[in-house]
N, C-alpha and C positions, 0 to 999 in steps of 0.2 A: 448653531449647536453641532458638535462633532459627536458621533456615536461610534464607539469601538465595541463591537460584540466579541466577547472573550469566551472561547470554548474552554472546557476543563483542562485540555492539554496546554493551551496557551497560558492559562492561569498558573499551571504548575511550572511553567518555564519563565515566569516573571523574575527579573533579576535587576540588581543595581549596578550601575557603572558610572564612570566620570572620565573626563579628559581635559587637559590644559586648553585645547583648541576651543572647546565649548565655553570655557571661562573667558577666553579672549573675545569671542564673538559677542557673548551676552554683556560683557563689561564695556566693550567699545560702543555697543548700541546705547547703553546707559550714559556713557560719557558724552556722546555726541547728540543726545536727545535735546531738542530745543527747550523743553520744559521738564527737567528731571524731577521736579516736585510731584509730577503726576505718578511717579513710581512709588511714592511713599517710602523714600529712602531713609535709612537709619543715619544717625549722626556719624557712625563709623564709615559708612559708604560715602557720606558727604566729605569727610576728611580725606578719604582715598581719592575722590574726584579732584579736590583742590590740589593735592600733592601731584597727581598724575598730570593735570593740566600744566603745572609748572615744569614737570619733567619732559613734556612734549612741546614746549613753547616754540622750539626752533625746528619742528618737524612737520612736514606735510605728508599725509597718507591718502592720496587720491583714490586708490583701489579699495581700501577699507571704507572710506567715506561713501563710495559708490555702491558697494556690495553689502555692507553690514549695518546700514543705518535706516533702512526702510521701516516704517511704523509697524507693518504687519507681517513682514516676511524676511527671512535670511535664507538665501539659496541653500538647498539641502547639501550640496557638495562641500559647503563650508562648515557644516555641523554633522558630519557622518556619525552614525550611531557607534559609540565605543563598544568594542567586544570584550574589553577587560578593563581593569583599573590601570589607567595610563597616567604616569606622572612626568614623563619627559616630553617636552614640547617638540623636540627634534624628531621624535617618532611620528607625531601628528603631522609635522611639516613635510616629512618625507612622503607620507601617504598623500597629502594634499598636492604636492608637486607632481605626483604621478597619477592624479585623477584622470580618468579617460576623458578626452576632449568632448566626446558626445554627451557625457554627463553634464559638463559645464554648459554646453549649448542648450541642453534640455531644460535645466533648472533656471537658467537665465531667461529662457523663453517663457517658462511658467511665471516668472516675475511680472511679465507684462499683464497677466490676468489679475495680479494682486495689487499693483501699484499704479498710480497715475503718472506714468513715465513721461508723458508729453509735457508736463510742467515741472519735472524733476530736474534740479540743477545739476545732478550727476549723470544725466542721461548720456552725454557724449562718452564718458568713461565706461559706462555700462555697455554701450553699443560696441566700443572698441574691444573690450574684454571678451564679449560674446563672439565677436568675429575672429579673434585671434588669441585663444587661450594659451597656445604654445609659446607665444612671445611674452604675454603679460603675466602668466602664472608665476614665473620666478620673481617678478617684481612684487607681486602680492605677498609671496612667501617672505621676501626680505622685509616688507613692511610689518608683517605679523611678528617676525623675529625681533625687530627693533622695538615694537610695541610691547612684546612680552618682556624684554630685558628692562625696559624703563617703567612699565606700569604694573606688571603682574609678578615677575620673578622676585622682586624684593619682598613681596607679601605672600608668596606661594605657600610657605610653611603654615602660616595662619589660615589661609584659605583652605588648604588641604585638611587642616584640623577640623574646621567647620563642616566640610563636606563629608569626611569620614565619620564624624560624630553623628551627622544626620543619618548616614547609612546604617550605622550600628543601632541607632534608636529605631529606625524603620524595620530593620531585620528582626529585632526583638519584638516589635509591635506585631509583625507578621506571625512570629512564632507563638506569641501569647494570645493575640486577639483575632488572627485570621486575615484573609485577603480583604474582606468587606471593610473592616476597620481601617486597614492600611490605605486602600484606594480612596476611601471617603475622607481621609485625613490629610492627603497631600496638598489639597487646595480647597478653599471654599467654593470654587467653580467646578469641582469634580464631584460627580455623583455616580455611585456604583450600586446597582440593584441586584447583584449576584450574577448577572449575565452580561450586562452592557455598562460600559463606562461612558458617561456623557460629560462632555467638556463644553462649558459655556464660557467662551473667552472673547466675545465680541470680535470674532475673527473676520477675515476678509471674505469668507464664504457668505454669499447672500442667502443660500439655502442650506438646509441641514445636509451634512455629509455622513455617509454610512460606510464603515469598514468592518470586515470580519477578520479577526486574527485567529487563525486555525492552529497550526503547529509552530508558528513563529515565536510566540512568547512576546512579552512586553518589557522593554528596557526602561527603567525609571532612573533619571539622571538628575540629581540635585545640583544646583548651581547657586553661588553666592549672589550673583548679579541679576537673576531673573526678576523682572518686574511683575510678571504674570505667568500663568500656565502657558507653555508652548508645546506643540506636538509635531511629530514628523512621522508620517505614514507614506513612505515612498517605495516603489517597487525595487529600487536599487539598494535600499538600506533596511535594516531591521526596525520594527516599530519602536518609537521612543517618545517619552514624555519628559520634558524639562520642567522642573518645579523649583520653587524657592526653598533653599535649605533652611532647616531650623537653626537658631542660634547665631544668626548673622549679626545681631546686635552686640554679641559678646566678642566678635572678631577684633583682635588686636587690643583687647582690654580684659582685665580680670573681672569676674563676676563680683558685684558689690557684696561686702560682708553683710551677714545678717545682723539685725539689730541685737545688741547684747541682751536686751530684755527677753528675747526668745530663749537664750541660754539660761537666764534666771528662771524662766517659766518651766522649761523642759529639762534643763541640765545640759551641760556642754556636749556630752556624748550623744544624746538623743537628738539635739538640735543639729549636730553635724551630720548624723545619719539622714535626717529629714532633708537637709539641704543638698546632700549628695544625690538624692533620688530625683532632684529637679531635672537633671540632664537626661536620664534614662533609667529604666528598671535595672536592678542589679541583684546579684546573689549575695548571700552572707559573706562568702569568701572574697568576692570583689570589693565589697564595702570595707571589709577588714583591711585589705591591701591598700586601698586608696586612702583610708583614714588613719592608717598605722595603729589600728586597734586589734585586739585579739578577736578571733571568731566568736569566742564565748561571750565577750562583752557586746559585740554587735548583735548577736542572737538575743540577748536580754533586752537590748534597746528596741529591737524590732518587735519583740513580743509585747512590750508595753505600748509601743506606737500602734500596733495592730489592735490591741484591746481598746485603745482610745479612738479607733476608727480613722487614723491618719495615714496608714499605709495598708495595702492589701497584697496578699501573696497570690502568685499564679504559677502553676507548674508547667514546664515545657520539657518533656522527656524525663530525665533524672534530675533536672535542676529546678529549683524554686526561685523565681524572680520576685522581688518586692518592688512595688511602685506606689507613688503617691495616690491616695484617694482624692476625690473632689474636695473633701473636708481638709485634707492635708495641704492641697494646693491653695485653698482659700486662706488657710492659716499663714502659710509662708508669705502670701501677698501682703498680709497685714504688717509683716515685720521686715519688708524690703525697704 
């Protein structure tokens, strides 16, 4: 169990970020896992894996194999906490290439505590890299660049859409329901009691680990390829939690149409409003824009849906967001 004690100041500085490099590391770990079924992968992820294996059939990546495939640990210098929303892999690679060598040595030394390296087939590469990062870091960067070009870049637009959609949903969740709801919702293995966030991830730690986040804040990083909650609390980087983004199942595919019987039951306008709220809460103006309806028509639909108990309004500042009620969610599941 990991215990992150969050002060009021650190809670106020909680923020969302993402980076291409994190998608590279989490996706490569999934791709090379000996039993990917353990991940509970979606059909879309399975198709990506099949496509990517074909794209990499003629390529060997010894440094990525050595450093990014351990069951419980990716060295922290390969997943530096993003400070902002980064979309260009070359920016990440530039910073990785210039990682201080003592960082590399430090976090590869940590790996010995987490992994059974004496029986690891990649131990020779690990030892070589730890001993001479100046020589081998450029080779690792070249591997990552090639992997990005073949495995991630062709899908980056869709991946980014899922990630940004998750962040928008979480930001509204934070505004409407507060920090408690947000932190308890990112994963079934995350529990927040108002002061401490407890992460039960069957980690490599044999004993409970305790950390106090004072003024640093917490970076929440959604990723399409995370199989489980991952955390990073290292003195050289800002505290970070990686979690699986919402909506991965819809990546590269359109949401299935609602059964036309729902339109017969509610009417086309009200059915479309209800379906639009599946993704995230929205204002009347946003719904009107997305559905190409007038604000007046959307307002009437929302009024009837609210009276039926299918949606509920919540105010954040001057805006009123509408979201599905539990009854509304149950109804939609019947018509999918």
